[in-house]
FIGU-747719 format. One record per residue: residue in one letter; x, y, z of N, C-alpha, C, O in turn. Coordinates in steps of 0.2 Angstrom, whole numbers, padded with zeros to 4 digits, always signed. Atoms other than C-alpha are relative to their C-alpha. Example, Ala and Ser with C-alpha at 12.3 -4.5 7.8 and 13.67 -1.06 7.14 Angstrom:
A+0004-0006+0000+0062-0022+0039+0004+0006+0000+0009+0005+0003S-0004-0006-0001+0068-0005+0036-0004+0005+0003-0001+0011+0004
***
This chain:
X+0004-0006+0000+0000+0000+0000+0004+0006+0000+0010+0006+0003X-0003-0007+0000+0005+0018-0003-0003+0004+0005-0009+0004+0006X+0003-0005-0004+0003+0032+0009-0004+0005-0004-0001+0007-0009X+0005-0004+0005-0012+0042+0002+0003+0007-0001+0003+0009-0007X-0002-0007+0001-0004+0059+0005+0007+0000-0004+0008+0005-0007X-0006+0000+0004+0012+0053-0004-0002-0001-0007+0003+0000-0012X+0002+0001+0006+0002+0050-0019-0006+0005-0001-0011+0004-0005X+0006-0005+0000-0010+0065-0017-0001+0003-0006-0007+0004-0008X+0001-0003+0007-0007+0073-0034-0005-0005-0004-0010-0002-0007X+0005+0005+0004-0015+0057-0042-0006-0001+0003-0011+0000-0001X+0006+0001-0003-0028+0055-0029-0005+0006-0001-0011+0006-0002X+0003-0006+0001-0033+0073-0030-0003+0001-0007-0009+0003-0008X+0003+0000+0007-0035+0072-0049-0006-0004-0001-0010-0002-0004X+0006+0005+0001-0046+0057-0048-0006+0003+0004-0012+0003+0001X+0005-0003-0004-0057+0066-0035-0003+0006-0004-0009+0007-0005X+0003-0006+0004-0058+0082-0046-0003-0002-0006-0008+0002-0008X+0003+0002+0007-0062+0073-0062-0007-0003+0001-0011-0003-0004X+0006+0003+0000-0077+0064-0055-0006+0004+0002-0005+0008+0007X+0006-0005-0001-0094+0073-0055-0003-0002+0007-0007+0002+0010X+0003+0002-0006-0100+0062-0040+0005-0004+0004+0008-0008+0002X-0004+0004-0005-0092+0055-0024-0004-0003+0005-0009+0000+0007X+0004+0004-0006-0098+0042-0012+0005-0002+0005+0009-0006+0004X-0004+0001-0005-0089+0042+0004-0003-0006+0005-0009-0005+0007X+0002+0005-0004-0090+0026+0014+0005+0000+0006+0011-0001+0005X-0004-0001-0006-0083+0028+0032-0001-0005+0005-0007-0004+0008X+0000+0004-0007-0080+0015+0046+0000+0005+0005+0002+0011+0005X+0000-0005-0006-0082+0023+0063+0006-0002+0005+0011+0003+0005X-0005+0001-0005-0071+0015+0077+0007-0002-0004+0007-0006-0008X-0006+0001+0003-0053+0016+0072+0001+0004-0006+0007+0005-0009X+0000-0004+0006-0057+0027+0057-0002+0007+0001+0002+0012+0000X+0002-0007-0002-0067+0042+0062+0002+0002+0007+0003+0008+0009X-0002-0001-0007-0063+0040+0081+0006-0005+0001+0006-0011-0002X-0005+0005-0002-0048+0032+0089-0003-0006+0004-0009-0006+0007X+0002+0006-0004-0050+0014+0097+0001+0002+0007+0006+0005+0009X+0000-0002-0007-0054+0016+0115-0001-0006+0004-0003-0012+0001X+0000+0006-0004-0055+0004+0130-0007-0003+0001-0008-0009+0001X+0007+0002+0000-0074+0003+0130-0004+0003-0006-0003+0009-0007X+0003-0003+0006-0086+0005+0115-0004+0006+0001-0004+0011-0003X+0004-0006-0001-0097+0018+0123+0004+0006+0001+0001+0012+0001X-0005-0005-0001-0082+0029+0126+0002+0003-0007+0005+0009-0007X-0002-0002+0006-0079+0031+0107-0005+0005-0003-0010+0004-0007X+0005-0005+0002-0088+0048+0104+0003+0003-0006+0009+0004-0007X-0002-0003+0006-0088+0057+0088+0002+0007+0001-0001+0011+0004X-0002-0006-0001-0077+0072+0089-0004+0006-0004-0006+0005-0009X+0004-0006+0003-0086+0089+0085+0003+0002-0007+0000+0003-0011X-0003-0002+0007-0073+0093+0071-0002-0005-0005-0003-0003-0011X+0002+0005+0005-0077+0076+0063-0007+0001-0002-0009+0001-0008X+0007-0001+0001-0096+0079+0064-0001+0006-0005-0005+0006-0009X+0001-0006+0004-0094+0097+0056+0003-0002-0007+0000+0000-0012X-0003+0002+0006-0083+0089+0042-0006-0004-0004-0007-0003-0010X+0005+0004+0003-0097+0076+0039-0006+0004-0002-0009+0003-0008X+0005-0004+0002-0110+0089+0039+0001+0004-0007-0004+0005-0011X-0002-0004+0006-0101+0099+0026+0000-0004-0006-0002-0002-0012X+0000+0005+0005-0099+0084+0015-0007-0002-0002-0009-0002-0008X+0007+0002+0001-0117+0079+0017-0004+0006-0004-0008+0004-0009X+0003-0006+0003-0122+0097+0011+0002+0001-0007-0001+0006-0010X-0003-0001+0007-0112+0096-0005-0004-0004-0005-0005-0010-0004X+0004+0003+0005-0122+0092-0020+0003-0006-0004+0000-0010-0007X-0004+0005+0003-0108+0081-0027+0001-0006+0004+0004-0011+0002X-0002+0005-0005-0107+0070-0012-0006-0004+0003-0011-0002+0004X+0004+0004-0004-0116+0055-0005+0004-0003+0006+0011-0004+0005X-0004+0002-0006-0111+0049+0012-0003-0006+0004-0009-0006+0005X+0002+0006-0004-0112+0032+0022+0005-0001+0006+0011-0001+0005X-0004+0003-0006-0106+0027+0039-0002-0007+0001-0007-0009+0001X+0001+0008+0000-0103+0008+0039+0004-0003+0006+0010-0002+0006X-0003+0002-0007-0100+0000+0056-0002-0007+0002-0007-0010+0000X+0002+0006-0004-0100-0016+0066-0005+0001+0006-0008-0004+0008X+0004-0002-0005-0110-0007+0079-0007-0001-0002-0009-0002-0008X+0007+0001+0001-0129-0009+0080-0002+0007-0004+0001+0012-0003X+0002-0006+0004-0138+0003+0068-0002+0006+0005+0000+0012+0003X+0002-0005-0005-0146+0013+0083+0006+0003+0003+0007+0009+0004X-0006-0003-0003-0129+0015+0091+0004+0004-0005+0006+0010-0003X-0005-0004+0004-0119+0021+0076-0004+0006-0002-0001+0012-0003X+0004-0006+0002-0133+0033+0071+0000+0005+0006+0001+0011+0005X-0001-0004-0006-0133+0040+0089+0007+0003+0001+0007+0009+0003X-0007-0002-0001-0114+0041+0090+0001+0006-0005+0004+0011-0004X-0002-0005+0005-0113+0051+0073-0005+0006+0000-0003+0012+0000X+0005-0006-0001-0129+0061+0075-0001+0004-0006-0003+0010-0005X+0001-0004+0006-0131+0067+0057-0006-0002-0004-0006-0008-0006X+0005+0002+0005-0147+0067+0047+0002+0000-0007+0006+0003-0009X+0000+0000+0007-0149+0064+0029+0006-0004-0003+0008-0002-0009X-0005+0004+0003-0135+0051+0026-0002-0007+0001-0007-0009+0005X+0001+0007-0001-0134+0032+0025+0004-0003+0006+0009-0001+0007X-0004+0004-0005-0130+0021+0040-0001-0007-0001-0006-0010-0003X+0000+0008+0000-0125+0003+0040+0002-0002+0006+0008-0001+0009X-0002+0003-0007-0125-0007+0056+0001-0007-0001-0001-0010-0005X-0001+0007+0000-0120-0024+0061+0003-0003-0006+0001-0008-0009X-0004+0002+0005-0108-0026+0047-0004-0001-0007-0002-0005-0011X+0004+0000+0006-0122-0024+0034-0007-0004+0001-0011-0004-0004X+0007+0003-0001-0137-0033+0042-0005+0005+0000-0011+0004-0002X+0005-0006+0000-0145-0016+0044+0002+0006-0004+0008+0008-0003X-0002-0006+0004-0145-0002+0032-0006+0005+0000-0012+0003-0001X+0005-0005+0000-0154+0014+0034+0002+0006-0004+0008+0009-0003X-0002-0006+0004-0154+0028+0021-0006+0005+0001-0010+0004+0005X+0004-0006-0002-0163+0045+0021-0008-0002-0002-0012+0002+0001X+0007+0001+0002-0179+0037+0013-0003-0007+0003-0009-0008+0002X+0002+0007-0002-0180+0020+0022+0005-0004+0004+0011-0002+0004X-0004+0005-0003-0173+0005+0031-0001-0007-0002-0006-0009-0004X+0000+0007+0002-0168-0012+0026+0003-0004+0005+0009-0003+0007X-0002+0003-0006-0166-0024+0040-0001-0008-0001-0006-0010-0002X+0000+0008+0000-0162-0043+0040-0001-0002+0007+0003-0003+0011X+0002+0002-0006-0172-0049+0055+0001-0007+0001+0000-0011-0003X+0000+0007-0002-0169-0065+0064-0007-0003+0001-0011+0001+0004X+0007+0003-0002-0184-0077+0065+0000-0001+0007+0005+0000+0011X+0002+0001-0008-0192-0080+0082+0005-0005+0003+0007-0004+0008X-0004+0005-0003-0183-0096+0084+0007+0001+0000+0011-0001+0005X-0007-0002+0000-0166-0089+0079+0001+0005+0005+0007+0005+0009X-0001-0005-0005-0169-0075+0091+0000-0003+0007+0004-0001+0011X+0000+0003-0006-0172-0087+0105+0007-0004+0001+0009-0004+0006X-0007+0003+0000-0156-0096+0100+0005+0005+0003+0009+0004+0007X-0004-0005-0001-0147-0080+0101+0000+0002+0008+0005+0003+0011X+0001-0001-0007-0154-0077+0119+0003-0005+0004+0006-0004+0009X-0003+0006-0004-0148-0094+0125+0007+0001-0001+0011-0001+0004X-0007-0001+0000-0131-0091+0118+0003+0005+0004+0008+0005+0007X-0003-0006-0004-0129-0074+0126+0000-0002+0007+0004+0000+0011X+0000+0002-0007-0135-0081+0143+0005-0005+0002+0008-0004+0007X-0005+0005-0002-0124-0096+0142+0007+0003+0001+0011+0002+0005X-0007-0003+0000-0108-0085+0138+0001+0004+0006+0006+0005+0009X-0001-0004-0005-0112-0073+0151+0001-0004+0007+0005-0002+0011X+0000+0005-0006-0114-0087+0164+0007-0003+0000+0010-0004+0006X-0006+0004+0000-0098-0096+0159+0006+0004-0001+0011+0002+0002X-0006-0004+0001-0086-0082+0154-0001+0007+0004+0004+0011+0004X+0001-0006-0003-0093-0067+0164+0004+0002+0006+0005+0007+0008X-0004-0001-0006-0082-0070+0179+0007+0003-0002+0011+0005+0002X-0006-0002+0002-0067-0066+0169+0001+0008+0000-0003+0011-0003X+0000-0007-0001-0061-0049+0174+0002+0004-0007+0006+0002-0010X-0001-0004+0006-0062-0036+0160-0004-0002-0006-0004+0002-0011X+0004+0002+0006-0073-0045+0148-0006+0004-0001-0009+0005+0004X+0006-0004+0001-0087-0035+0140-0004-0003-0005-0002-0004-0011X+0004+0003+0005-0102-0042+0132-0005+0006-0003-0008+0010+0001X+0004-0005+0004-0111-0031+0119-0006-0003-0004-0004-0006-0009X+0005+0002+0004-0128-0036+0113-0003+0005-0005-0005+0010-0003X+0001-0004+0005-0131-0029+0096-0006-0002-0004-0007+0000-0010X+0006+0001+0003-0148-0036+0093+0000-0007-0004-0003-0012-0002X+0000+0006+0004-0143-0050+0080+0008-0003+0001+0009-0008-0001X-0007+0002-0001-0124-0051+0085+0002+0002+0007+0000+0007+0010X-0002-0001-0007-0116-0053+0102+0008+0001-0001+0012-0003-0003X-0007-0002+0000-0099-0044+0103+0003-0002+0007+0000+0000+0012X-0003+0002-0006-0087-0051+0116+0007+0004+0000+0012+0002-0003X-0006-0005+0000-0074-0037+0119+0005-0003+0006+0003-0004+0011X-0005+0002-0005-0057-0043+0128+0006+0005+0000+0011+0002+0002X-0006-0005+0000-0046-0027+0126+0002+0000+0007+0008+0002+0008X-0002-0001-0007-0046-0026+0145+0001-0006+0004+0001-0006+0010X-0001+0007-0004-0044-0045+0149+0008-0002+0000+0011+0000-0005X-0007+0002+0000-0027-0052+0154+0001-0005-0005-0003-0010-0006X-0001+0005+0006-0019-0062+0140-0001-0007+0002-0002-0011-0002X+0001+0007-0002-0019-0078+0150-0007-0003+0000-0007-0009+0000X+0007+0003+0001-0038-0079+0148-0002+0000-0007-0007-0002-0008X+0002+0000+0007-0038-0077+0129-0002-0006-0002-0007-0007-0005X+0002+0007+0002-0038-0095+0126-0006-0003+0003-0010-0006-0001X+0006+0003-0003-0051-0099+0138-0006+0004-0003-0011+0000-0004X+0005-0004+0004-0062-0085+0130-0002-0003-0006-0008-0005-0008X+0001+0003+0007-0060-0092+0113-0003-0007+0000-0007-0009-0004X+0003+0007+0000-0063-0110+0118-0007+0000+0003-0011-0004+0000X+0007-0001-0002-0079-0105+0127-0004+0002-0005-0010-0001-0006X+0004-0002+0006-0085-0096+0112-0001-0006-0005-0007-0008-0007X+0000+0005+0004-0081-0111+0101-0005-0006+0002-0008-0009-0002X+0004+0006-0002-0089-0124+0112-0008+0002+0000-0012-0002-0002X+0007-0002+0000-0106-0114+0113-0002+0000-0007-0007-0003-0009X+0002+0000+0007-0106-0111+0094-0001-0007-0003-0005-0008-0007X+0000+0007+0003-0103-0129+0090-0006-0004+0002-0008-0008-0002X+0006+0003-0002-0119-0134+0099-0006+0001-0005-0011-0002-0004X+0006-0003+0004-0130-0125+0086+0001-0002-0007-0002+0001-0012X+0000+0004+0006-0125-0136+0071+0001+0005-0006-0003+0005-0011X-0002-0005+0006-0117-0122+0060-0005+0006-0001-0004+0009-0006X+0004-0006+0001-0131-0109+0062+0003+0006+0003+0000+0012+0001X-0003-0006-0002-0120-0097+0071+0008-0001-0001+0010-0006-0002X-0007+0000+0001-0102-0092+0068+0004+0005+0004+0001+0009+0007X-0004-0005-0003-0087-0083+0076+0004+0004-0005+0007+0001-0009X-0004-0005+0004-0079-0068+0068+0004+0004+0005+0002+0005+0010X-0005-0004-0005-0064-0058+0075+0001+0007-0003+0001+0008-0009X-0002-0007+0001-0060-0040+0075+0006+0002+0004+0009-0002+0007X-0006-0002-0005-0048-0029+0085-0002+0000+0007-0006+0003+0010X+0002+0001-0007-0049-0036+0102-0007-0002+0001-0010+0000+0007X+0007+0002+0000-0066-0043+0099-0002-0006-0004+0001-0007-0009X+0003+0006+0003-0075-0059+0095-0007+0001-0001-0010+0004+0004X+0007-0001+0001-0092-0059+0088-0004-0006-0002-0001-0010-0006X+0005+0005+0002-0106-0072+0088-0005+0003-0005-0009+0007-0003X+0004-0003+0005-0115-0069+0072-0004-0006-0003-0002-0012-0003X+0004+0006+0003-0129-0079+0063+0004-0002-0007+0007+0003-0010X-0003+0002+0006-0122-0089+0049-0004+0000-0006-0006-0004-0009X+0004-0002+0006-0130-0080+0035+0005+0004-0004+0010+0006-0002X-0005-0003+0004-0122-0072+0020-0001+0007+0000-0005+0010-0003X+0000-0007+0000-0118-0054+0024+0006+0002+0002+0010-0001+0005X-0007-0004-0002-0103-0042+0025-0001+0007-0002-0005+0009-0006X-0001-0007+0002-0098-0024+0023+0000+0000-0008-0003+0005-0011X+0000+0000+0007-0094-0028+0005-0007+0000-0004-0008+0003-0008X+0006+0001+0003-0111-0034+0001-0005+0006+0001-0009+0008-0003X+0004-0006-0001-0119-0019+0009+0002+0006-0004-0002+0009-0007X-0002-0005+0005-0108-0007-0001-0003-0001-0007-0005+0003-0010X+0003+0002+0007-0113-0016-0017-0007+0001-0001-0009+0004-0006X+0007-0001+0001-0131-0015-0013-0002+0007+0000-0006+0010-0004X+0001-0008+0000-0130+0004-0009+0002+0003-0007-0002+0007-0009X-0003-0002+0006-0120+0007-0025-0005-0001-0006-0005+0003-0011X+0004+0002+0006-0133-0002-0036-0006+0006-0001-0009+0006-0006X+0005-0005+0001-0145+0013-0032+0002+0006-0003-0002+0011-0004X-0003-0006+0003-0133+0025-0040+0003-0001-0007+0006-0007-0008X-0003+0001+0006-0128+0027-0058+0008-0001+0001+0011+0004+0004X-0007+0001-0001-0110+0020-0059+0004+0005-0004+0010+0006-0002X-0004-0004+0004-0105+0031-0073+0002+0007+0004-0003+0011+0006X-0002-0006-0003-0095+0046-0066+0000+0000+0008+0001+0005+0011X+0000+0000-0007-0097+0040-0048+0007-0003+0003+0009-0008+0001X-0006+0002-0003-0081+0038-0037-0001-0002+0007-0002+0002+0011X+0001+0002-0007-0083+0027-0022+0007+0001+0004+0012-0001+0001X-0006-0001-0004-0071+0031-0008-0001-0004+0007-0006-0002+0011X+0002+0004-0006-0070+0018+0007+0006+0001+0005+0012+0000+0003X-0005+0000-0005-0060+0020+0023-0002-0005+0006-0008-0005+0008X+0002+0005-0005-0059+0006+0036+0007-0002+0003+0012-0001+0000X-0006+0002-0004-0046-0001+0049+0000-0007+0002+0005-0009+0005X+0000+0007-0003-0051-0019+0052-0001-0005-0005-0002-0003-0011X+0001+0006+0005-0053-0036+0044-0006+0000-0003-0007-0002-0009X+0007+0000+0003-0071-0033+0042-0001+0005-0006-0006+0004-0009X+0001-0005+0005-0068-0019+0030+0003-0003-0007+0003+0000-0012X-0003+0002+0006-0058-0030+0018-0005-0002-0006-0003-0002-0012X+0005+0001+0005-0074-0036+0009-0002+0006-0004-0003+0005-0010X+0002-0007+0004-0078-0018+0005+0006+0002-0004+0004+0004-0010X-0005-0002+0004-0061-0015-0001+0000-0004-0006+0002-0001-0012X+0000+0004+0006-0062-0029-0013-0005+0002-0005-0004+0001-0011X+0006-0002+0005-0079-0023-0020+0002+0006-0004+0000+0007-0009X-0002-0006+0003-0072-0006-0023+0006+0000-0004+0007+0005-0008X-0006+0000+0003-0055-0011-0029+0000+0001-0008-0004-0003-0011X+0000-0002+0007-0052-0004-0047-0006+0004-0002-0006+0006-0008X+0006-0004+0002-0068+0006-0046+0001+0007+0004-0003+0012+0002X+0000-0006-0004-0063+0019-0033+0006+0000+0004+0011-0003+0002X-0006-0001-0004-0051+0024-0019-0002-0004+0007-0007-0003+0010X+0001+0004-0007-0049+0012-0004+0006+0001+0004+0012+0002+0002X-0005-0002-0004-0039+0017+0011-0001-0004+0007-0006-0004+0010X+0000+0004-0007-0034+0006+0026+0003+0005+0005+0008+0009+0004X-0002-0005-0005-0032+0016+0042+0004-0004+0005+0001-0008+0009X-0004+0004-0004-0017+0009+0051+0007+0000-0003+0008+0003-0008X-0007+0000+0003+0001+0004+0048+0000-0003-0007-0004-0007-0009X-0001+0002+0007+0006+0002+0030+0002-0007-0001+0002-0010-0007X-0003+0006+0001+0014-0014+0033-0006-0006+0001-0004-0012+0001X+0005+0004-0002-0003-0022+0038-0002-0004-0007-0003+0000-0012X+0003+0003+0006-0010-0035+0026-0007+0002-0002-0011+0002+0002X+0006-0003+0002-0024-0027+0016+0000+0000-0008+0005+0001-0011X+0001-0001+0007-0031-0026-0002-0001+0007-0002-0002+0008-0008X+0001-0007+0001-0033-0008+0000+0005+0003-0004+0011+0001-0004X-0005-0004+0004-0024+0004-0012+0004+0004+0004+0010+0004+0002X-0003-0005-0004-0019+0016+0001+0000-0001+0007-0004-0005+0009X+0001+0000-0007-0016+0018+0019+0001+0007+0003+0004+0011+0000X-0001-0006-0004-0017+0033+0032+0002-0003+0007-0001-0008+0009X-0003+0003-0006-0009+0031+0049-0005+0000+0005-0005-0005+0009X+0005+0000-0005-0024+0036+0060-0006+0004-0001-0006+0008-0007X+0005-0004+0001-0040+0045+0062+0001+0007-0001-0003+0011-0005X-0002-0007+0002-0032+0062+0062+0002+0001-0007+0000+0006-0010X-0002-0001+0007-0025+0059+0045-0007-0001-0004-0007+0002-0010X+0007+0000+0003-0043+0054+0040-0003+0007+0000-0006+0009-0005X+0003-0007+0000-0049+0071+0046+0003+0004-0005+0000+0008-0008X-0004-0004+0004-0035+0079+0036-0003-0001-0007-0003+0003-0011X+0002+0002+0007-0041+0069+0020-0007+0004-0001-0008+0006-0006X+0007-0003+0001-0059+0075+0023+0000+0008-0001-0003+0010-0005X-0001-0007+0001-0053+0093+0024+0002+0002-0007+0000+0006-0010X-0003-0001+0007-0043+0092+0008-0006-0001-0005-0006+0002-0010X+0005+0002+0005-0058+0084-0001-0005+0006+0000-0008+0008-0005X+0004-0006+0000-0069+0099+0005+0003+0006-0003-0001+0010-0007X-0004-0005+0003-0056+0111-0001-0001-0001-0008-0002+0004-0012X+0001+0002+0007-0057+0102-0018-0007+0002-0003-0008+0005-0008X+0007-0001+0002-0076+0103-0019-0001+0007+0000-0005+0010-0004X+0001-0007+0000-0076+0121-0014+0003+0004-0006+0000+0008-0009X-0004-0003+0005-0063+0126-0027-0003-0002-0007-0003+0002-0012X+0003+0002+0007-0073+0117-0041-0007+0003-0001-0010+0002-0006X+0007-0003+0001-0089+0127-0038+0000+0005-0005-0005+0008-0006
***
């Protein structure tokens, strides 16, 4: 991957030439730094102002795409008139409606049993945090001592194995998730959203920092700009990288300058 700002002349030219831009932005680790507890990841006022200015530009479409629940990410960002994607693509809300993949009643009952079992068997481990996202259970272990990692993973695997392939485990940055074993990911969500817009003249731009963003990078690769947020040495199919959320803010500022100059 190249550092985006070291290839800025080329990237700027691509942005200037396209009549329409679609920004897809992950939240945790992309718009905000990774923090010890999910509820502490607040959207900085500067970021919210940049997003509002992008939303108000006639050349721009904007989506926030996250592993958080739809309600959580919408409340964290707090901007009307844009698209929100929650639970890695299970839930999508745009300004005119909502598309939600709901679990059946019996799958929801299974989810409740899995959640209860894990809380009872692993809840005594100091630092573990369970986050019920409606259809996905996130088990955060950032504040757990390393000696307990294997026990946590083994406990998750044992519970999921009881449900005959109907549930699966996915990993992220210091989090494991129990998800329904259905076909969805951020890449499919991005693809579904883009189908609603004419491809000609549209430049999709995707920023993400985690393994869950790789599916979206693959969908956009060759069609737009993909940016991994983190070390450039990380394995990723993204075209570019930026070091941290502060550099993402800088990119958004530069894009607004380009859009302002082109008026």
